[in-house]
C-alpha positions in Angstrom: 0.0 0.0 0.1 2.8 2.3 0.8 4.0 3.6 -2.6 5.7 6.8 -4.3 3.4 9.5 -5.1 0.9 9.1 -8.0 -0.5 11.8 -10.1 -3.2 12.8 -7.8 -0.9 13.1 -4.9 1.4 15.4 -6.7 -1.7 17.8 -7.2 -2.2 17.7 -3.4 1.5 18.8 -2.7 1.2 21.5 -5.4 -2.0 22.8 -3.7 -0.3 22.7 -0.2 2.6 24.8 -1.6 0.4 27.4 -3.0 -1.3 27.7 0.5 1.8 28.0 2.2 2.5 31.1 0.1 -0.5 32.5 1.4 -2.8 31.9 -1.7 -6.4 30.7 -0.8 -6.8 27.0 -2.1 -7.6 23.7 -0.6 -6.1 20.4 -1.1 -9.3 18.8 -0.7 -11.4 17.9 -3.8 -14.8 19.5 -4.1 -17.7 16.9 -4.5 -21.2 16.8 -5.3 -23.3 15.9 -2.2 -25.4 13.3 -3.7 -25.0 10.2 -1.5 -27.3 9.3 1.4 -25.3 9.1 4.6 -24.5 5.7 5.5 -25.4 5.2 9.1 -23.6 2.2 10.4 -25.8 -0.7 11.8 -26.1 -1.5 15.5 -24.1 -4.6 15.9 -26.5 -7.4 17.2 -25.8 -9.1 20.6 -27.0 -11.6 22.9 -27.7 -10.9 26.8 -27.5 -13.9 28.9 -26.8 -14.0 32.7 -25.7 -10.2 32.7 -23.1 -10.8 29.8 -23.7 -9.0 26.5 -21.8 -10.9 23.7 -20.8 -9.5 20.1 -19.2 -11.3 17.3 -17.1 -9.4 15.0 -15.1 -10.6 11.7 -12.2 -8.8 10.4 -12.1 -9.1 6.5 -11.2 -7.9 3.3 -13.5 -6.8 0.5 -14.2 -4.2 -2.0 -16.1 -1.0 -1.9 -17.3 1.1 -5.0 -16.7 4.9 -4.0 -18.3 7.5 -6.4 -16.3 8.9 -9.1 -14.0 6.0 -9.2 -13.9 3.6 -12.2 -12.7 0.6 -10.2 -13.9 -0.7 -6.9 -11.4 -0.2 -4.1 -9.9 -3.0 -2.0 -10.9 -2.3 1.6 -11.2 -4.1 4.9 -13.9 -3.7 7.5 -15.5 -5.6 10.5 -18.5 -7.6 9.3 -18.6 -5.5 6.1 -16.5 -4.5 3.4 -15.5 -1.1 5.0 -15.8 0.2 8.7 -17.8 -1.7 11.2 -20.9 -1.8 13.1 -21.5 0.5 16.0 -21.2 -1.4 19.4 -23.6 -0.4 22.1 -23.7 -1.3 26.0 -24.5 0.0 29.3 -22.4 0.8 32.3 -22.6 -2.1 34.7 -23.1 -4.8 32.1 -20.2 -7.3 31.2 -19.4 -7.3 27.6 -17.7 -10.4 25.8 -16.4 -10.8 22.0 -15.8 -13.4 19.6 -13.5 -11.5 17.2 -12.3 -13.8 14.2 -9.3 -12.8 11.8 -9.9 -13.8 8.3 -7.4 -11.5 7.0 -4.1 -12.8 5.8 -1.9 -11.1 8.4 -2.0 -10.2 12.3 -4.4 -7.7 13.3 -5.9 -6.6 16.7 -8.8 -4.6 18.0 -8.1 -1.9 20.6 -11.1 -0.5 22.4 -10.0 3.3 22.3 -11.3 5.2 25.3 -12.2 2.1 27.4 -11.3 1.4 31.0 -10.5 -2.2 31.1 -7.8 -4.9 32.0 -4.7 -4.7 30.2 -4.8 -8.2 28.6 -8.2 -7.1 27.1 -7.0 -3.8 25.7 -6.3 -5.0 22.3 -3.0 -3.2 21.9 0.1 -4.6 20.2 0.4 -7.5 22.9 -2.9 -8.9 21.8 -2.4 -9.3 18.0 -4.9 -12.0 16.4 -3.1 -14.3 14.1 -5.0 -15.1 10.6 -7.6 -17.7 11.2 -7.7 -17.4 15.0 -10.2 -15.8 17.4 -9.8 -13.4 20.3 -12.2 -13.8 23.3 -11.8 -10.5 25.4 -14.3 -9.9 28.2 -14.6 -7.1 31.0 -17.2 -5.2 32.8 -18.2 -1.6 31.7 -17.5 0.8 34.5 -17.2 4.3 33.2 -19.6 7.2 32.3 -21.5 7.3 29.1 -19.2 8.2 26.1 -18.7 8.0 22.5 -15.9 5.5 22.1 -14.4 3.9 19.0 -12.6 0.6 18.4 -9.7 0.1 15.7 -6.7 -2.1 15.1 -3.3 -1.7 16.9 -0.7 -4.0 15.6 2.7 -3.0 16.3 3.9 -1.3 13.2 1.1 -1.5 11.1 -1.8 0.4 12.8 -1.9 3.2 10.2 -2.2 0.9 7.2 -5.0 -1.4 9.2 -7.1 1.8 9.8 -6.6 3.4 6.6 -7.8 0.2 4.9 -10.9 0.7 6.9 -11.0 -1.3 10.3 -12.9 1.1 12.6 -16.2 1.5 14.3 -17.9 3.3 17.2 -18.5 1.9 20.6 -21.4 3.9 22.3 -21.8 3.4 26.4 -24.9 4.4 28.1 -25.6 5.1 31.9 -28.2 6.6 34.2 -27.3 10.1 33.1 -27.5 9.6 29.4 -30.9 7.7 29.6 -32.4 10.5 31.6 -30.8 13.4 29.5 -32.8 15.7 27.4 -30.8 15.0 24.2 -31.7 13.8 20.9 -31.6 9.7 21.2 -33.1 8.1 18.3 -30.0 6.5 16.7 -29.6 7.2 12.8 -32.4 9.8 13.0 -31.5 12.8 15.3 -28.5 11.0 17.0 -25.9 10.5 14.4 -22.5 8.7 14.5 -20.1 10.4 12.4 -16.8 8.8 11.4 -15.0 11.6 9.6 -11.9 10.3 7.4 -9.9 11.3 4.6 -8.2 9.2 1.9 -5.9 9.3 -1.0 -6.4 7.2 -4.1 -3.8 6.1 -6.6 -4.5 5.9 -10.4 -5.9 2.7 -10.2 -8.2 3.7 -7.6 -7.0 2.1 -4.7 -6.0 3.6 -1.2 -2.5 5.1 -1.2 -0.4 5.9 1.7 2.3 8.2 0.3 6.0 7.4 0.9 7.3 10.9 0.6 8.0 11.7 4.3 5.4 14.5 4.5 4.3 15.3 8.0 2.2 14.5 9.9 1.4 11.6 7.6 -0.8 11.2 4.4 -3.5 13.8 4.1 -6.0 12.6 1.6 -7.9 14.8 -0.9 -11.2 12.9 -0.5 -13.3 13.3 2.5 -15.7 10.5 3.7 -18.1 10.3 6.6 -19.1 6.9 7.6 -17.7 5.6 4.3 -19.9 7.9 2.2 -18.2 10.3 -0.2 -20.3 13.4 -0.9 -22.8 12.6 1.9 -26.1 14.2 2.8 -28.5 13.5 5.8 -32.2 14.1 6.1 -33.3 16.2 9.1 -36.6 15.7 10.8 -36.2 17.4 14.1 -35.2 21.0 15.0 -31.9 19.8 16.8 -29.8 16.9 15.9 -26.9 15.4 18.0 -23.7 14.6 15.9 -21.2 12.1 17.7 -18.0 13.3 15.7 -15.0 11.2 15.6 -11.7 12.1 14.0 -11.1 8.7 12.5 -8.5 10.1 10.1 -4.9 8.8 10.4 -3.1 12.4 10.3 -5.6 15.1 9.6 -6.8 17.4 12.2 -10.2 19.0 11.5 -12.1 22.3 12.8 -15.9 21.4 12.5 -18.2 24.5 12.0 -21.4 25.5 10.6 -21.3 28.8 8.4 -24.2 30.8 10.2 -24.7 29.0 13.6 -23.4 27.9 16.8 -23.3 24.4 18.0 -23.8 23.0 21.5 -20.9 20.9 23.0 -22.6 18.3 25.3 -19.7 15.7 25.6 -15.9 15.2 25.0 -14.5 12.1 24.4 -14.9 10.5 27.9 -18.6 11.7 28.2 -20.9 14.2 29.2 -19.4 17.6 30.2 -20.8 19.6 33.4 -22.8 21.9 31.5 -23.7 22.7 27.9 -21.2 25.1 26.0 -21.7 26.9 23.0 -19.0 27.2 20.5 -18.7 28.4 17.0 -16.2 25.6 16.0 -14.4 22.5 17.6 -11.0 21.2 16.7 -10.4 17.4 16.6 -7.1 15.7 16.2 -7.1 12.0 15.2 -8.7 9.8 17.7 -10.5 12.7 19.4 -14.3 12.8 19.7 -17.0 15.2 20.5 -20.6 15.3 21.0 -22.4 18.3 19.5 -26.3 19.3 19.1 -27.0 21.5 16.3 -30.4 23.5 15.7 -31.9 23.6 12.2 -34.7 25.6 10.6 -37.4 24.0 8.4 -36.6 23.6 4.7 -33.1 24.7 4.9 -30.0 22.9 3.6 -26.8 23.6 5.4 -23.3 21.9 5.4 -20.8 21.0 8.1 -17.6 22.5 7.3 -14.0 21.9 8.4 -12.4 25.2 8.4 -8.8 26.2 8.0 -7.4 25.2 11.4 -5.0 26.7 13.9 -2.3 23.9 14.5 -0.4 26.0 17.1 2.5 27.6 15.2 3.4 24.9 12.8 5.9 26.1 10.5 4.2 25.2 7.2 0.4 24.8 7.9 -0.5 24.1 4.4 1.8 20.7 4.4 -0.1 19.6 7.6 -3.7 20.4 6.5 -3.9 23.6 8.3 -5.1 25.7 5.5 -7.7 23.3 3.9 -11.3 24.5 4.1 -13.9 22.3 2.9 -17.4 21.0 3.3 -17.8 17.6 5.0 -21.6 16.8 5.0 -24.9 18.4 4.0 -28.0 18.3 6.1 -31.5 18.7 4.5 -34.1 19.8 6.8 -37.8 18.9 6.2 -40.4 21.3 5.8 -41.9 20.6 9.1 -39.3 19.6 12.2 -40.5 17.8 15.4 -39.4 19.9 18.4 -36.9 18.9 20.8 -36.1 20.2 24.4 -32.9 22.3 25.1 -29.9 19.9 26.0 -29.7 18.9 29.6 -28.8 16.0 31.7 -28.8 15.0 35.4 -25.7 14.5 37.5 -24.9 10.6 37.4 -25.2 8.7 40.6 -21.5 7.6 40.0 -20.2 11.2 39.7 -18.6 11.5 43.0 -16.8 8.2 42.6 -15.6 9.2 39.0 -14.2 12.7 40.0 -10.8 13.1 40.1 -9.1 15.8 42.3 -5.6 17.4 41.8 -5.1 17.6 45.6 -4.9 13.7 45.5 -2.2 13.5 42.9 0.9 11.4 44.4 3.1 11.7 41.5 4.0 13.8 38.5 5.7 12.3 35.3 7.0 14.3 32.0 6.6 13.2 28.5 8.4 14.9 25.9 7.4 14.1 22.3 10.1 14.7 19.3 11.6 12.9 16.3 9.4 9.8 16.6 10.6 9.2 20.4 9.0 9.9 23.6 11.4 10.8 26.5 14.3 10.1 23.9 13.1 6.4 23.4 11.6 4.6 20.4 9.1 2.2 21.2 10.4 -1.3 22.3 7.9 -4.2 22.9 10.4 -5.7 25.5 10.6 -2.5 27.6 8.4 -1.3 30.3 8.6 2.5 30.3 6.5 3.3 33.3 5.3 1.8 36.4 2.4 3.1 38.2 0.4 2.0 41.4 -3.0 1.0 41.5 -5.5 3.5 43.2 -3.0 6.4 42.7 -3.8 9.7 41.2 -1.2 11.2 39.0 -0.3 14.4 36.8 1.2 13.6 33.4 3.1 16.6 32.0 3.0 16.3 28.3 4.6 18.5 25.6 5.9 18.5 22.0 9.2 20.0 20.9 8.6 19.9 17.3 6.9 22.0 14.9 4.6 19.4 13.5 1.3 17.9 14.6 1.2 15.4 17.4 -1.8 14.1 19.5 -1.3 12.2 22.7 -3.4 9.1 23.6 -3.3 7.2 27.1 -4.7 3.7 27.1 -7.2 2.6 30.2 -7.7 6.0 31.8 -9.6 9.1 31.0 -7.6 12.3 32.0 -8.7 16.1 32.8 -6.8 18.7 31.4 -5.7 20.9 34.4 -3.7 23.7 32.7 -2.1 24.4 29.2 1.1 26.6 30.0 -0.1 27.2 33.4 -3.6 28.5 32.3 -7.0 26.9 32.5 -7.9 25.1 29.4 -10.7 26.4 27.0 -14.2 25.2 27.7 -14.0 22.4 25.0 -11.3 20.7 26.8 -12.9 20.8 30.2 -14.4 17.3 30.1 -13.0 13.8 30.3 -10.7 12.9 27.6 -8.2 10.2 26.7 -6.7 11.9 23.6 -5.3 15.5 23.1 -3.8 17.8 20.4 -0.5 18.8 21.3 0.1 22.5 20.2 4.2 22.5 19.8 6.0 23.8 22.8 3.0 24.1 25.2 2.9 22.1 28.4 -0.4 20.2 29.1 -1.0 19.0 32.7 -3.2 15.9 32.6 -4.9 14.6 35.6 -5.8 10.7 35.9 -6.6 8.0 38.4 -5.3 4.4 38.0 -8.5 2.8 39.7 -7.9 -0.9 39.3 -6.6 -3.7 37.1 -3.1 -4.2 38.3 -1.0 -6.6 36.2 2.7 -6.2 36.4 3.4 -8.2 33.3 0.7 -6.8 30.7 1.4 -3.1 29.7 -1.0 -0.4 28.4 0.1 2.1 25.7 0.6 5.9 25.6 1.4 7.2 22.1 1.1 9.7 19.4 -2.2 9.2 17.7 -0.9 10.4 14.2 -0.5 6.9 13.3 2.6 7.0 11.2 4.4 8.5 14.3 3.1 5.6 16.2 4.2 2.9 13.9 7.7 4.7 13.6 8.3 4.5 17.4 6.4 7.3 19.3 4.9 5.0 21.6 5.6 3.8 25.2 4.3 1.2 27.7 3.2 1.4 31.4 2.1 -1.1 33.8 -0.2 -1.0 36.5 0.7 -2.7 39.8 -0.2 -3.5 43.5 2.3 -2.2 45.9 5.0 -5.1 46.6 4.7 -6.3 43.0 7.6 -4.2 42.0 9.9 -7.2 41.4 7.4 -8.9 39.3 7.3 -6.2 36.6 8.0 -7.8 33.2 6.5 -8.7 29.7 5.3 -11.8 28.4 7.9 -13.5 26.4 5.6 -14.2 23.4 3.8 -10.7 23.6 0.8 -12.5 24.3 -0.7 -12.7 20.8 -4.4 -13.9 20.9 -5.2 -17.3 19.5 -7.9 -19.9 20.0 
């Protein structure tokens, strides 16, 4: 898949160069919005004795994208491209039967989920071809819009780019009682926003030119639909936005109205926040509620985005300005209440206080390294103790985009360069865009799931950077397990 730039990619570079010189242009293709938005199906499951069981199959297929002469080779879960939406409630035990019918190892990482390390689906739980992985855990975290995607060591970018991804929605008491649009696929929409580049044979292309922060495609798709439109039948619609791209950062906005932020990646925020736009780096999510008027047609856009002093914003996609999705409102719209939600009965348990922090760690991202080290599957980089609250100070010292993701925990942003974070960063998160040369202080608690031999990951979610070494490992231990810290010799590949 990784090849030299084809003719279409040369046009992308030329457009970016023009933008770098201050000329108004976009490297993203203009398309007609003529395809009805595909809504991923809710995955079927069985519920028996309190255990909700899902089945997923990673498989290869073909997808016919509009404007292409030839079908594109794609991968998906239970489909030719992308996967179904998983859904579970807090307190449920979930179990999976995941079959790998591909001809190479893959994995399924539950991005944003709090769970045991051996169930995390990272590079230590790769599924070999023809084999089945059977993870199980009990959901114990607030309602949130999470997602799942592969995490094989050194190949995550390609597997996600081919199409292995889907959303995982969690519900709880607060979300069930909320005044929020909640009719899945009607006024509650999952939106997996991705970009792709095609070669001359209409196949996905990951360029090999060394551009930062990775391949920026000239074709935008939502839930795998290029040029998508969605019919609107209510006066408010809830959009569960996921940046599922491997490198591109978006600044989502509507041209003539504010949107109301109701949740960040880790769940509902304390109170609604009205915003003109919201920036999401790869792996980040946000839930927004958008008002509509009868009979109107309006588009969700990604505007040119402030990447934080990047030296050449065009080559990182910062100057791109393009439409993402068209909404077509009916002549009559059903009324919906103003967004609101109750305080969860778990809120006190979930709260994390800075005064409880017992340790501060520093992480510096630069040249495919974190703290001067590239990823080593045989090395444990950090050891934390179960029950501890910690502050992680994270910064990028490069003038290129990075986004930082921590497995297992949700964190709160305490400060950015000693200042309070903006309102859109005030909720629970597991991934955050790092503006260069700024210090982000992140507060988190490692509640349970001690295992001195099975690590979690922390890494840049620009997936090319992750694959090339910008990742580290940490284990969670009980007091007294220090001498037991190690790693499984076979890296615990998941098999039957």
